[in-house]
C-alpha positions in Angstrom: -26.7 28.9 31.6 -26.8 26.3 28.9 -28.4 22.9 28.6 -26.8 19.8 27.2 -28.2 18.4 24.0 -30.4 15.4 24.6 -31.1 16.3 28.3 -34.7 15.2 28.1 -35.5 15.0 31.8 -34.9 18.7 32.5 -37.4 21.5 32.0 -36.4 25.2 31.9 -38.6 27.5 33.9 -38.4 31.3 34.5 -38.2 32.3 38.1 -41.8 33.6 37.8 -43.1 30.2 36.6 -41.2 28.4 39.3 -42.5 30.6 42.0 -46.1 30.2 40.8 -45.8 26.4 40.7 -44.1 26.4 44.2 -47.0 28.5 45.6 -49.5 26.0 44.0 -47.6 23.1 45.6 -47.5 24.8 49.0 -51.3 25.5 48.7 -52.1 21.9 48.0 -50.0 20.7 50.9 -51.6 23.3 53.2 -55.1 22.0 52.1 -54.3 18.4 53.1 -55.8 18.7 56.6 -59.0 20.3 55.3 -59.5 17.4 52.8 -58.8 14.8 55.5 -61.3 16.5 57.8 -63.9 16.5 54.9 -63.4 12.8 54.4 -63.7 12.1 58.1 -66.9 14.1 58.3 -68.4 12.3 55.3 -67.3 8.9 56.7 -69.4 9.6 59.9 -72.5 10.0 57.8 -73.0 6.3 57.6 -73.0 3.7 54.8 -70.0 4.4 52.6 -71.4 2.5 49.6 -74.0 5.1 49.0 -72.3 8.1 50.4 -71.6 10.4 47.4 -70.0 13.1 49.6 -67.5 10.7 50.9 -66.6 9.4 47.5 -66.3 12.9 46.1 -64.0 13.9 49.0 -61.8 10.8 48.4 -61.6 11.6 44.7 -60.6 15.2 45.5 -57.9 13.9 47.8 -56.6 11.6 45.0 -56.4 14.5 42.5 -54.6 16.7 45.0 -52.1 14.1 46.0 -51.4 13.3 42.3 -50.8 17.0 41.6 -48.5 17.2 44.7 -46.4 14.3 43.5 -46.3 15.8 39.9 -45.3 19.3 41.1 -42.6 17.9 43.5 -40.9 15.9 40.8 -41.4 18.6 38.1 -39.9 21.3 40.3 -37.0 19.0 41.4 -36.0 18.5 37.8 -36.5 22.1 36.7 -33.7 24.4 35.7 -34.6 27.9 36.9 -33.2 31.2 35.7 -32.5 32.9 32.4 -33.4 30.9 29.2 -30.5 28.9 28.0 -28.1 30.4 25.4 -27.3 27.9 22.7 -26.5 27.7 19.0 -29.2 25.1 18.5 -33.0 25.2 19.1 -33.5 24.1 22.7 -36.3 24.3 25.4 -36.5 27.9 26.5 -36.0 29.5 23.1 -38.3 31.6 21.1 -38.4 30.2 17.6 -39.6 31.6 14.3 -40.3 29.0 11.6 -41.4 29.3 7.9 -43.8 26.7 6.5 -43.3 25.0 3.2 -40.9 27.5 1.6 -43.6 30.3 1.9 -42.0 33.5 3.2 -45.4 34.8 4.2 -46.4 31.7 6.3 -44.3 32.0 9.5 -45.0 31.4 13.1 -43.1 32.5 16.2 -43.5 30.5 19.5 -41.8 29.5 22.7 -40.4 26.0 22.9 -41.1 25.0 26.5 -43.4 23.3 29.0 -47.0 24.0 29.4 -46.2 25.2 32.9 -44.6 28.3 31.5 -47.5 29.1 29.2 -49.2 31.2 31.9 -46.3 33.6 32.0 -46.3 34.6 28.3 -48.6 35.7 25.5 -46.6 33.6 23.1 -47.9 30.3 21.8 -46.0 27.5 23.7 -45.1 24.2 22.0 -43.8 21.3 24.1 -40.4 19.8 23.1 -42.3 16.5 23.2 -44.8 17.7 20.5 -44.3 16.6 16.9 -43.1 20.0 15.9 -41.0 20.3 19.1 -39.2 17.0 18.5 -38.5 17.9 14.8 -36.9 21.3 15.6 -35.1 20.4 18.8 -31.4 20.6 18.1 -31.9 22.3 14.7 -29.8 25.4 13.7 -30.8 28.6 11.8 -31.5 27.8 8.2 -32.2 24.0 8.8 -35.2 22.5 7.2 -37.0 19.7 9.0 -40.1 17.6 8.4 -42.6 16.3 10.9 -45.9 14.5 10.8 -48.8 16.5 12.2 -51.5 14.8 14.3 -53.7 14.8 11.1 -51.0 12.6 9.4 -49.9 15.4 7.0 -46.2 15.8 6.4 -45.2 19.4 7.1 -41.8 21.0 6.2 -40.5 23.9 8.2 -37.4 26.0 8.0 -35.8 27.6 11.1 -35.7 31.3 10.4 -34.3 32.4 13.8 -34.3 31.6 17.5 -33.2 33.4 20.7 -33.4 32.8 24.4 -36.8 33.6 26.0 -36.7 37.0 27.7 -39.9 36.7 29.7 
Protein backbone atom coordinates (compact mmCIF):
# COMPACT_ATOMS: atom_id res chain seq x y z
CA UNK A 1 0.00 0.00 0.00
CA UNK A 2 1.23 3.51 -0.65
CA UNK A 3 -0.09 6.94 0.05
CA UNK A 4 0.00 9.85 -2.30
CA UNK A 5 2.08 12.86 -1.33
CA UNK A 6 -0.07 15.64 0.08
CA UNK A 7 -3.03 13.40 0.97
CA UNK A 8 -3.80 15.27 4.17
CA UNK A 9 -7.32 13.90 4.82
CA UNK A 10 -6.27 10.27 5.23
CA UNK A 11 -4.83 8.66 8.33
CA UNK A 12 -3.06 5.32 8.31
CA UNK A 13 -4.10 2.83 11.03
CA UNK A 14 -2.97 -0.65 11.88
CA UNK A 15 -5.74 -3.25 11.94
CA UNK A 16 -5.38 -3.41 15.74
CA UNK A 17 -5.90 0.35 16.14
CA UNK A 18 -8.84 0.32 13.73
CA UNK A 19 -10.50 -2.57 15.60
CA UNK A 20 -9.98 -0.82 18.95
CA UNK A 21 -11.56 2.40 17.66
CA UNK A 22 -14.43 0.51 16.02
CA UNK A 23 -15.13 -1.26 19.34
CA UNK A 24 -15.14 2.12 21.12
CA UNK A 25 -17.59 3.48 18.55
CA UNK A 26 -19.85 0.43 18.92
CA UNK A 27 -19.78 0.83 22.72
CA UNK A 28 -20.75 4.51 22.52
CA UNK A 29 -23.63 3.67 20.18
CA UNK A 30 -24.78 0.83 22.44
CA UNK A 31 -24.78 3.23 25.44
CA UNK A 32 -27.14 5.72 23.76
CA UNK A 33 -30.32 4.17 25.25
CA UNK A 34 -28.83 4.17 28.77
CA UNK A 35 -27.88 7.84 28.50
CA UNK A 36 -31.33 8.73 27.15
CA UNK A 37 -32.95 6.80 30.03
CA UNK A 38 -30.77 8.70 32.54
CA UNK A 39 -31.84 12.03 31.02
CA UNK A 40 -35.50 11.05 31.20
CA UNK A 41 -35.17 9.89 34.80
CA UNK A 42 -33.48 13.16 35.80
CA UNK A 43 -36.06 15.21 33.87
CA UNK A 44 -38.84 13.68 35.97
CA UNK A 45 -37.17 14.95 39.16
CA UNK A 46 -38.64 18.39 38.61
CA UNK A 47 -37.29 21.88 37.97
CA UNK A 48 -34.65 21.60 35.24
CA UNK A 49 -32.99 24.91 36.11
CA UNK A 50 -31.64 23.54 39.39
CA UNK A 51 -31.34 19.87 38.45
CA UNK A 52 -27.61 19.10 38.44
CA UNK A 53 -28.17 15.43 37.58
CA UNK A 54 -30.14 16.36 34.47
CA UNK A 55 -27.50 18.82 33.28
CA UNK A 56 -24.71 16.32 33.95
CA UNK A 57 -26.56 13.64 31.96
CA UNK A 58 -27.10 16.06 29.06
CA UNK A 59 -23.41 17.00 29.12
CA UNK A 60 -22.45 13.32 29.08
CA UNK A 61 -24.76 12.80 26.11
CA UNK A 62 -23.14 15.70 24.26
CA UNK A 63 -19.65 14.32 24.84
CA UNK A 64 -20.68 10.84 23.70
CA UNK A 65 -22.38 12.14 20.55
CA UNK A 66 -19.34 14.27 19.74
CA UNK A 67 -17.05 11.25 20.08
CA UNK A 68 -19.41 9.16 17.93
CA UNK A 69 -19.32 11.75 15.13
CA UNK A 70 -15.53 12.06 15.39
CA UNK A 71 -14.95 8.28 15.32
CA UNK A 72 -17.35 7.72 12.40
CA UNK A 73 -15.56 10.34 10.28
CA UNK A 74 -12.07 9.29 11.42
CA UNK A 75 -12.69 5.61 10.63
CA UNK A 76 -14.33 6.49 7.31
CA UNK A 77 -11.17 8.27 6.17
CA UNK A 78 -8.67 5.83 7.67
CA UNK A 79 -6.47 3.60 5.54
CA UNK A 80 -6.17 0.25 7.30
CA UNK A 81 -3.44 -2.31 6.80
CA UNK A 82 0.31 -2.42 6.61
CA UNK A 83 2.18 0.82 6.93
CA UNK A 84 2.78 2.54 3.61
CA UNK A 85 5.99 1.86 1.73
CA UNK A 86 7.41 5.06 0.35
CA UNK A 87 10.70 6.68 -0.54
CA UNK A 88 9.76 9.76 1.50
CA UNK A 89 8.74 10.26 5.12
CA UNK A 90 4.99 9.70 5.36
CA UNK A 91 2.39 8.93 8.03
CA UNK A 92 2.92 5.36 9.20
CA UNK A 93 6.71 5.48 9.08
CA UNK A 94 9.16 5.05 11.95
CA UNK A 95 11.65 7.90 11.63
CA UNK A 96 15.08 8.42 13.17
CA UNK A 97 16.30 12.01 13.22
CA UNK A 98 19.48 13.71 14.37
CA UNK A 99 19.32 17.11 16.05
CA UNK A 100 21.63 20.00 15.11
CA UNK A 101 24.42 17.92 13.53
CA UNK A 102 25.04 16.10 16.85
CA UNK A 103 25.49 12.37 16.11
CA UNK A 104 24.73 11.52 19.76
CA UNK A 105 21.45 13.48 19.83
CA UNK A 106 18.96 11.32 17.93
CA UNK A 107 15.34 10.34 18.35
CA UNK A 108 13.29 7.53 16.83
CA UNK A 109 9.50 7.90 16.67
CA UNK A 110 6.39 6.96 14.73
CA UNK A 111 4.84 9.61 12.52
CA UNK A 112 1.13 8.95 12.88
CA UNK A 113 -2.12 9.79 14.61
CA UNK A 114 -2.66 9.88 18.34
CA UNK A 115 -5.16 7.07 17.84
CA UNK A 116 -2.34 4.63 17.06
CA UNK A 117 -0.31 5.66 20.12
CA UNK A 118 -2.07 3.04 22.29
CA UNK A 119 -0.70 0.25 20.09
CA UNK A 120 3.03 1.03 20.38
CA UNK A 121 5.71 1.93 22.90
CA UNK A 122 7.23 4.37 20.39
CA UNK A 123 6.70 8.08 20.84
CA UNK A 124 4.12 9.19 18.26
CA UNK A 125 4.26 12.57 16.55
CA UNK A 126 1.35 13.83 14.53
CA UNK A 127 1.93 14.79 10.89
CA UNK A 128 0.24 18.08 11.87
CA UNK A 129 2.82 18.86 14.60
CA UNK A 130 5.62 21.31 13.87
CA UNK A 131 8.14 18.46 13.56
CA UNK A 132 5.72 16.31 11.58
CA UNK A 133 5.04 19.06 9.04
CA UNK A 134 8.77 19.73 8.66
CA UNK A 135 9.75 16.11 7.92
CA UNK A 136 6.70 15.05 5.91
CA UNK A 137 7.88 14.29 2.39
CA UNK A 138 11.58 14.45 3.33
CA UNK A 139 14.08 11.81 2.20
CA UNK A 140 17.00 10.13 3.96
CA UNK A 141 19.80 12.64 4.46
CA UNK A 142 17.56 15.71 4.13
CA UNK A 143 17.99 18.49 6.68
CA UNK A 144 14.92 20.48 7.67
CA UNK A 145 14.21 23.25 10.14
CA UNK A 146 11.08 23.81 12.17
CA UNK A 147 9.92 26.19 14.86
CA UNK A 148 9.29 24.52 18.21
CA UNK A 149 6.32 25.63 20.34
CA UNK A 150 8.86 27.56 22.46
CA UNK A 151 9.75 29.61 19.38
CA UNK A 152 13.21 28.06 19.00
CA UNK A 153 14.42 27.13 15.51
CA UNK A 154 15.44 23.47 15.46
CA UNK A 155 17.39 21.76 12.67
CA UNK A 156 17.05 18.00 12.18
CA UNK A 157 18.49 15.53 9.71
CA UNK A 158 16.59 12.45 8.54
CA UNK A 159 18.87 9.49 9.39
CA UNK A 160 16.49 6.71 8.34
CA UNK A 161 12.84 5.75 8.12
CA UNK A 162 10.87 2.57 7.49
CA UNK A 163 7.25 1.42 7.50
CA UNK A 164 5.83 0.81 10.98
CA UNK A 165 5.77 -2.90 11.73
CA UNK A 166 3.47 -2.88 14.74
